C-alpha positions as CSV (number, residue, x, y, z in Angstrom):
1,X,74.8,-17.2,-2.3
2,X,77.5,-17.9,-4.8
3,X,77.1,-21.6,-7.0
4,X,80.7,-22.6,-5.1
5,X,79.3,-21.6,-1.6
6,X,76.0,-23.7,-2.6
7,X,78.0,-26.8,-3.5
8,X,80.2,-26.2,-0.7
9,X,76.9,-26.3,1.7
10,X,76.2,-29.1,0.3
11,X,78.7,-31.2,0.2
12,X,78.9,-31.0,4.2
13,X,74.8,-31.6,4.9
14,X,75.2,-34.1,2.8
15,X,78.1,-35.7,4.2
16,X,76.0,-35.6,8.0
17,X,73.1,-38.1,6.6
18,X,75.7,-41.4,7.7
19,X,76.1,-40.5,11.2
20,X,72.0,-40.0,10.3
21,X,71.4,-43.3,9.3
22,X,73.7,-45.0,11.6
23,X,71.9,-43.0,14.0
24,X,68.3,-44.5,12.9
25,X,69.3,-47.8,12.2
26,X,71.5,-47.8,16.3
27,X,67.7,-46.6,17.3
28,X,65.4,-47.9,14.9
29,X,63.9,-44.6,14.7
30,X,64.5,-40.9,12.9
31,X,63.7,-37.4,12.2
32,X,63.2,-38.3,8.1
33,X,60.6,-40.3,7.3
34,X,61.7,-42.6,3.9
35,X,58.4,-40.6,2.3
36,X,60.3,-37.2,3.1
37,X,64.2,-38.4,2.7
38,X,63.7,-40.0,-1.8
39,X,62.5,-37.1,-3.4
40,X,65.4,-36.2,-4.7
41,X,64.8,-31.9,-4.2
42,X,63.1,-31.5,-0.7
43,X,66.6,-30.9,1.2
44,X,67.6,-27.6,0.5
45,X,70.4,-28.3,-2.3
46,X,67.8,-30.1,-3.4
47,X,65.2,-27.2,-4.0
48,X,68.3,-24.6,-5.4
49,X,70.0,-26.9,-7.5
50,X,66.7,-27.6,-9.8
51,X,65.6,-23.7,-9.2
52,X,69.2,-22.8,-11.2
53,X,68.3,-21.0,-14.3
54,X,67.8,-23.2,-17.2
55,X,71.2,-22.3,-18.6
56,X,72.6,-23.8,-15.4
57,X,70.7,-26.8,-15.7
58,X,71.7,-28.0,-19.0
59,X,75.5,-27.8,-17.7
60,X,77.6,-31.6,-17.6
61,X,77.9,-30.8,-13.7
62,X,74.7,-30.4,-13.5
63,X,73.3,-32.8,-15.1
64,X,75.6,-35.0,-13.1
65,X,74.9,-34.4,-9.4
66,X,70.9,-33.4,-10.3
67,X,71.8,-37.7,-10.9
68,X,73.5,-38.2,-8.2
69,X,71.4,-36.5,-6.5
70,X,68.6,-38.2,-7.2
71,X,70.2,-41.6,-6.6
72,X,71.9,-40.3,-3.0
73,X,68.3,-39.4,-2.4
74,X,66.8,-43.4,-3.1
75,X,69.7,-45.3,-1.2
76,X,68.9,-42.8,1.8
77,X,65.6,-43.7,1.9
78,X,65.9,-47.2,1.4
79,X,68.7,-47.4,3.7
80,X,66.8,-45.4,6.1
81,X,64.2,-48.1,5.1
82,X,65.5,-50.4,6.6
83,X,67.2,-48.7,10.1
84,X,63.5,-47.6,11.4
85,X,61.7,-51.2,10.4
86,X,64.6,-52.9,12.5
87,X,66.5,-54.5,10.3
88,X,69.8,-53.6,11.5
89,X,72.2,-55.9,10.4
90,X,71.4,-55.4,6.8
91,X,71.4,-51.8,6.9
92,X,74.7,-51.9,8.1
93,X,76.1,-53.5,5.5
94,X,74.5,-50.8,2.7
95,X,76.9,-48.2,5.1
96,X,80.2,-51.2,4.4
97,X,82.4,-49.2,1.9
98,X,81.1,-51.5,-1.3
99,X,77.5,-49.7,0.2
100,X,75.9,-48.6,-2.5
101,X,75.0,-45.7,-0.6
102,X,78.9,-45.2,0.0
103,X,79.3,-45.0,-3.7
104,X,76.9,-42.7,-4.7
105,X,77.2,-40.4,-1.8
106,X,81.4,-40.7,-3.4
107,X,80.4,-39.8,-6.3
108,X,78.1,-36.7,-5.9
109,X,81.1,-35.5,-3.9
110,X,83.4,-35.8,-6.1
111,X,81.0,-34.6,-8.9
112,X,80.7,-31.4,-6.4
113,X,83.9,-30.3,-6.4
114,X,84.6,-31.1,-9.9
115,X,81.5,-28.7,-10.5
116,X,82.6,-26.3,-8.0
117,X,86.2,-26.3,-8.8
118,X,84.7,-25.2,-12.3
119,X,83.8,-21.7,-10.8
120,X,87.2,-20.9,-10.0
């Protein structure tokens, strides 16, 4: 699959995390564990990202996306942990507009879009 297609797929997949986190906060349960969410190379995009040739990994786009992708997973794992431990109010706050999770999610999406556009 071409890089642009992988990035498009990843944007959608990472966008779904907000809903998954909301469900975990609401129910106190998740099919995912914090330990499984935290590493940035367990998801399909992370596996793909780290499998790219070194020449691609040297690009500024790759480095930016890799950094933000790692931060995204760390934040998602933190929010998930709050939700499944029953810290509902604090977890809900972490999905608010000014939260680190939302900020990093938006930055990651923007960086992925710029990377994708670089292939046009």
